[in-house]
C-alpha positions in Angstrom: 106.1 240.3 47.4 108.0 237.0 46.8 110.1 235.6 44.1 109.1 232.9 41.6 112.2 231.4 40.4 112.8 229.0 36.8 115.6 227.5 34.4 116.5 227.9 31.7 119.2 226.7 28.4 120.9 229.3 26.0 122.4 225.9 23.6 121.2 227.4 20.2 124.1 230.1 20.8 126.8 228.1 19.2 124.5 225.3 17.4 126.8 222.6 17.9 128.3 222.7 21.3 126.8 222.8 25.2 129.5 225.2 26.6 129.8 226.0 30.7 132.6 227.7 31.6 135.1 225.1 32.8 134.8 223.9 29.2 135.2 226.9 27.2 138.4 227.8 29.3 140.2 225.1 27.7 140.5 227.5 25.0 141.6 230.6 25.9 142.3 232.1 22.4 139.3 232.9 19.4 139.1 229.5 17.1 140.5 231.5 13.6 139.5 229.2 11.5 135.2 229.7 12.1 134.4 233.2 11.3 135.0 236.0 14.2 131.3 236.9 13.9 130.2 233.5 15.0 129.6 232.5 18.3 132.4 230.5 20.1 133.3 228.8 22.9 135.4 231.3 24.7 132.5 233.6 24.2 130.5 232.5 27.6 132.8 234.3 30.1 131.1 237.4 28.1 127.9 236.5 28.2 125.5 238.2 30.8 121.8 237.2 32.5 119.5 238.8 34.9 118.1 236.9 38.3 115.6 237.3 40.6 114.0 241.0 39.6 112.8 242.7 43.0 110.2 245.9 42.4 109.8 247.7 45.0 106.7 248.9 47.1 106.2 252.1 45.2 106.4 250.2 41.8 108.8 253.2 41.3 111.9 250.9 41.1 113.4 247.3 40.3 116.5 245.5 42.0 117.8 242.9 40.1 121.1 240.6 40.0 122.8 241.2 36.8 125.1 237.5 36.6 128.3 237.1 35.0 131.7 235.2 34.5 134.9 235.9 36.0 137.5 234.5 33.5 140.7 234.1 35.9 138.9 232.4 38.4 136.3 230.1 36.7 133.6 231.3 38.5 129.8 233.1 38.3 129.4 236.1 40.1 126.2 238.3 41.0 126.2 241.7 41.5 122.9 244.0 42.4 121.3 247.2 40.0 119.4 249.5 40.1 116.4 250.7 37.2 113.9 253.3 37.6 110.8 252.2 36.2 109.2 255.1 34.9 112.5 256.4 31.9 112.8 259.1 29.3 113.5 258.1 25.7 114.7 254.5 26.8 116.8 256.0 29.9 115.8 254.1 33.0 118.6 255.1 35.0 120.5 251.5 35.2 122.8 252.2 37.9 125.1 249.5 39.7 124.1 249.5 43.6 126.6 246.4 44.5 129.2 245.6 42.1 132.7 245.0 43.1 134.7 241.4 42.7 132.2 239.6 45.8 128.8 238.3 44.9 125.5 239.4 46.3 122.2 238.2 46.1 119.2 237.6 47.8 118.0 240.8 47.9 114.7 242.0 49.5 112.7 245.7 49.6 111.7 246.5 53.3 107.8 246.5 53.5 108.2 250.6 53.8 110.9 250.8 50.6 113.6 252.6 53.0 115.7 249.5 53.2 116.8 246.1 51.5 118.4 243.0 52.9 121.0 241.0 50.7 123.1 237.9 51.5 126.8 238.1 51.0 130.0 236.9 51.9 132.5 240.0 51.5 133.3 239.1 55.2 134.2 235.7 54.1 130.8 233.4 55.2 127.6 233.7 53.6 125.6 236.6 55.7 122.9 239.3 55.7 123.8 242.8 55.3 121.2 245.7 55.5 121.5 249.4 53.4 119.5 252.0 53.9 118.7 253.1 50.4 118.1 257.0 50.9 122.4 257.0 52.6 124.0 253.7 50.8 124.6 253.1 54.5 125.4 249.2 54.9 125.6 247.0 58.3 126.5 243.7 58.4 123.4 242.0 60.7 124.4 238.3 61.4 126.9 235.9 62.5 125.6 232.6 60.8 126.6 229.0 60.6 125.3 228.1 57.9 124.2 230.0 54.5 120.4 231.6 55.0 117.9 230.9 52.4 113.9 232.5 51.6 113.8 236.1 53.1 111.6 237.6 54.6 110.5 241.1 55.9 108.0 240.7 59.1 105.2 243.5 58.0 106.7 246.1 60.2 110.2 246.2 59.6 111.1 244.7 62.9 112.1 241.6 61.7 113.6 239.6 59.2 112.4 235.7 59.0 114.8 232.8 57.3 115.4 229.2 57.0 119.1 227.4 57.7 119.6 224.2 57.7 120.8 222.8 61.2 123.2 219.7 61.3 121.5 216.6 62.7 122.9 214.6 65.0 125.7 211.7 64.1 124.7 208.1 64.6 127.7 206.2 66.4 127.9 203.1 65.1 131.0 201.8 67.0 133.8 203.3 69.4 136.3 204.8 67.2 140.1 204.6 68.5 142.5 207.2 69.1 144.6 207.6 65.9 148.3 206.9 67.5 150.9 210.2 66.7 151.6 210.7 63.5 149.6 207.9 62.2 148.1 208.1 58.2 144.7 206.2 58.3 142.2 206.3 55.8 139.4 208.3 56.2 136.5 206.9 57.6 132.8 205.4 56.3 130.4 207.3 55.8 127.5 206.1 57.9 124.1 206.3 56.3 121.2 205.4 58.5 118.5 208.0 56.6 116.4 207.8 53.1 117.0 210.6 51.4 121.0 211.1 51.6 122.1 212.2 48.8 120.3 214.6 45.5 120.8 215.6 41.7 124.1 217.2 41.4 125.2 217.0 44.7 126.1 213.4 45.5 126.0 212.5 49.3 124.9 215.2 51.6 125.6 215.6 55.5 122.2 214.5 57.3 120.2 218.4 58.0 117.6 219.3 58.9 115.4 222.6 57.8 114.2 225.4 59.9 112.5 228.8 60.5 114.4 231.5 62.4 114.5 235.3 63.0 116.7 238.2 63.2 116.2 241.7 64.4 116.5 243.7 61.5 118.6 246.4 63.5 121.2 242.6 64.0 121.5 240.8 66.7 121.7 237.2 67.5 119.3 235.0 65.9 116.3 232.7 66.8 115.9 229.6 66.0 111.7 228.8 66.0 111.2 225.2 64.7 112.8 221.7 66.3 112.1 218.6 65.5 114.0 216.2 63.0 112.0 218.1 59.9 112.4 220.0 57.4 110.1 223.1 57.4 110.4 224.7 53.4 110.3 228.1 52.8 108.7 230.6 51.6 108.0 231.8 54.7 104.7 234.5 54.8 104.0 236.8 57.4 101.1 237.9 59.0 99.9 241.3 58.8 100.1 241.5 63.1 104.2 240.6 62.3 103.8 238.6 64.7 103.5 234.6 63.1 104.2 233.5 59.9 102.9 230.9 57.4 105.3 227.8 56.5 104.5 224.2 54.6 106.1 220.7 56.2 106.1 217.0 56.8 106.1 216.7 60.2 104.2 213.0 60.2 106.7 210.7 62.1 107.3 208.3 58.6 108.2 211.7 56.3 111.1 210.4 54.5 108.9 208.2 52.6 106.6 210.6 52.0 107.2 212.4 48.9 104.4 214.9 47.4 103.3 215.5 51.6 103.4 218.4 53.4 101.0 220.4 55.2 100.2 224.9 56.5 101.4 225.3 59.3 101.9 228.9 61.4 104.4 230.0 63.8 104.8 233.1 66.1 108.0 234.6 67.9 107.9 232.2 70.9 108.1 229.0 68.7 104.2 228.3 69.2 103.7 225.9 66.2 99.6 225.8 64.9 99.0 223.3 62.0 96.4 224.7 59.1 96.0 222.5 56.6 96.2 218.1 57.0 94.6 216.9 53.4 96.1 214.6 51.7 99.0 215.0 49.3 101.3 218.6 49.2 100.1 222.1 50.5 103.4 223.8 49.4 104.2 228.0 49.7 101.2 229.4 51.6 101.0 232.6 51.2 98.7 235.9 53.1 96.8 237.8 51.0 98.1 241.7 52.3 94.7 241.9 54.4 95.4 238.4 56.1 92.5 237.3 55.5 93.2 234.5 52.7 95.7 232.2 52.6 96.7 231.0 48.3 99.2 227.9 48.1 100.0 225.3 45.7 98.3 222.1 45.9 99.5 218.3 44.7 97.4 215.6 44.8 99.1 212.8 46.1 99.0 210.5 43.4 100.8 207.2 42.4 102.0 209.2 38.5 104.9 210.2 36.6 103.7 213.5 36.1 100.9 215.6 38.7 99.3 218.7 38.1 99.3 221.4 40.3 96.4 223.9 41.3 96.2 227.5 43.0 94.3 226.7 46.0 92.5 229.8 48.6 91.1 229.2 52.0 90.5 231.3 54.6 93.5 232.0 57.5 92.2 229.1 59.8 91.9 226.7 56.6 88.3 227.0 56.1 86.7 226.7 52.8 89.6 225.4 50.0 89.1 226.8 46.7 90.2 225.7 43.5 90.8 228.9 41.7 92.6 226.9 38.6 91.0 223.4 38.6 89.9 224.5 34.9 93.3 224.6 33.7 95.2 221.9 32.1 98.9 223.0 33.1 101.0 223.1 36.0 101.2 226.5 38.7 104.2 226.9 40.2 104.3 230.5 41.4 102.0 232.9 42.2 101.8 236.0 44.2 98.9 238.9 45.3 97.7 241.2 43.9 97.4 245.2 45.8 93.5 244.9 45.9 93.3 240.8 47.8 90.9 240.3 45.2 93.1 238.4 42.8 96.1 236.6 42.6 99.6 236.6 40.0 100.8 232.8 38.9 103.3 231.6 36.4 103.0 228.3 34.5 104.2 226.8 31.5 102.5 226.0 28.3 103.8 224.8 25.2 107.2 226.1 25.5 106.4 229.7 26.8 107.1 231.1 30.7 103.4 232.8 31.4 101.8 234.9 34.1 98.5 235.6 34.5 95.9 237.1 37.1 92.9 234.8 38.2 90.2 236.3 39.9 88.8 234.3 43.4 86.2 233.2 41.6 88.4 231.6 39.2 88.5 234.4 36.4 91.8 234.0 34.1 93.4 236.5 32.7 96.6 237.0 30.6 99.6 239.2 31.6 103.1 238.8 30.2 104.3 235.4 28.7 107.9 235.4 27.4 109.7 235.0 30.6 112.9 233.3 31.0 116.1 232.8 33.0 118.2 231.6 35.4 121.1 229.7 34.0 122.8 229.2 30.6 123.4 225.6 31.3 120.0 223.7 29.9 117.3 224.6 27.2 114.8 224.6 30.5 111.3 226.8 30.5 112.1 229.2 32.8 111.6 232.7 34.4 111.2 234.9 37.6 109.3 238.0 38.7 107.5 239.5 41.3 104.9 242.3 41.7 104.6 245.5 43.7 101.5 246.5 45.8 100.5 248.5 42.9 100.6 245.6 40.3 104.1 246.7 38.8 105.0 243.1 37.8 109.1 242.8 37.0 110.1 240.0 35.5 113.0 238.3 33.6 112.6 238.0 29.3 114.8 236.7 26.6 114.2 234.1 23.8 115.9 231.6 22.4 118.7 233.4 21.5 119.5 235.5 23.7 119.8 235.2 27.9 116.9 236.8 30.5 117.0 240.8 30.1 114.9 242.8 33.3 111.2 244.0 31.3 108.1 245.4 33.5 104.6 245.2 32.9 102.8 248.6 34.2 99.7 249.7 32.8 98.9 247.0 30.7 102.4 247.3 28.6 105.9 245.5 28.7 108.8 247.5 29.1 112.2 246.6 28.0 114.6 248.0 31.0 118.3 246.3 30.1 120.0 244.9 27.5 122.9 243.2 28.5 124.0 240.8 26.0 124.1 243.6 23.0 127.8 244.5 22.9 128.4 240.3 22.5 125.1 239.3 20.6 124.4 242.2 18.4 127.4 241.8 15.6 126.9 237.5 15.9 125.6 234.8 13.8 123.3 232.5 15.4 121.7 229.4 15.9 117.9 229.2 14.1 115.9 227.1 16.4 113.0 225.8 14.6 110.0 224.0 16.6 108.7 220.7 15.0 105.4 218.7 15.9 104.6 214.8 15.5 101.9 212.5 16.8 103.1 210.1 18.8 103.3 206.8 18.1 101.6 205.0 20.6 98.0 207.4 21.8 98.8 210.3 18.8 99.2 212.2 21.1 101.1 215.5 19.8 104.9 216.3 20.6 105.9 219.5 20.8 110.3 219.8 19.8 112.8 221.9 18.2 116.2 221.1 16.1 118.7 223.6 15.4 120.3 225.2 12.2 124.2 226.2 12.8 124.8 230.0 11.5 125.1 230.1 7.8 123.1 227.2 6.7 122.4 225.9 3.6 119.6 223.2 3.3 121.5 221.9 0.6 124.7 220.7 2.7 124.8 217.6 5.1 125.9 218.9 8.4 126.5 216.2 11.3 123.9 215.4 14.3 124.1 216.4 17.8 121.6 215.2 20.3 121.0 216.2 23.5 119.7 213.3 25.8 118.4 213.1 28.8 117.2 210.3 31.1 114.4 210.0 33.9 
């Protein structure tokens, strides 16, 4: 199983503002000049949303992350809950798994379904923990310097692979003089000698490189497998014999100047590296089929255009015979996972502002499965969602709408079932804004453009209202 994640915004609750917790806390009490059944800024602290649903290998249970806002600390908290897929009378035995003042995330089932690994900072720094599902016992298994990402169990359950950032060696331009005792000097200059030195939303980032690590699932010392001044990207995919794993990276000498370029690599537990693909463009997220015979990946051509479609490609495990399974699809794919039969894959894509999951055979035949995925943030109006697939093809996914943040749903036996309704206590009695679709043609080439506008609660079309526009550059 693998996770697929996107971003979703919930701006229409108030229909007049985009509210974040830091903005909402400026007014701690409800505004009594408005109706109490209207959504107000302070209500953002009561919103919850589901993310990262993880269906068990046998398809019987789903562990998901329940995100909530802490009004006292102005932070988002994430806890883990578990729910049964097969319920009676709409009761799916939804219950907390790890729920307290700490945050828990990135849960992954072991291939046997007897354990989970997850991240938590309960002991100070972000570390890896194992929980035995039959007894509820937990164990801290790591002592990492940085936050681990892209967690992946080996099929035999003996190892957990992950990626982690490793600080780059600092460049010394000049030799610093010693500061006299008690002196108050200005902060030293920031020396930048790399091309990719800042990120959107983060600003300047310290020079570092992402590497692949493994750690025994019983605990111990992590071992770095990759080396060099390159970014080795997850997700990670193990071979079915648990001897090596796949990842993507651009290990060219001039990689910092190559924005759409990466290849597929395999690395074994001794650190021996093997390059599997070398095409121009980006081959990303390589994933073994369950029988190990094929590798699927997302392919993006290295074209000098503002938008380039991404396709789902399958090759033999030795890198031969590439087949573009979505060449006839007009949309980019951004997520995929193998079906248990090894004969098809599930993939996610956006179509007219709706996140969908479809299934495609190895011959390229596409059939729709679920739609209306949503998901991982309340702050921006973006199409989104996340899902995972069990070995017997049960799909667990986040599902929402313009007036509800993400809940948990499953798709089983060609039927959708909603397993949670985490915001009905808050929104069930609130009057919310209404979203309207608008279609118009471009004045340049008559291309059809889709957009939306939101009217406030109790909207009266005979009255005039102020218009607020969200403007996004790019």
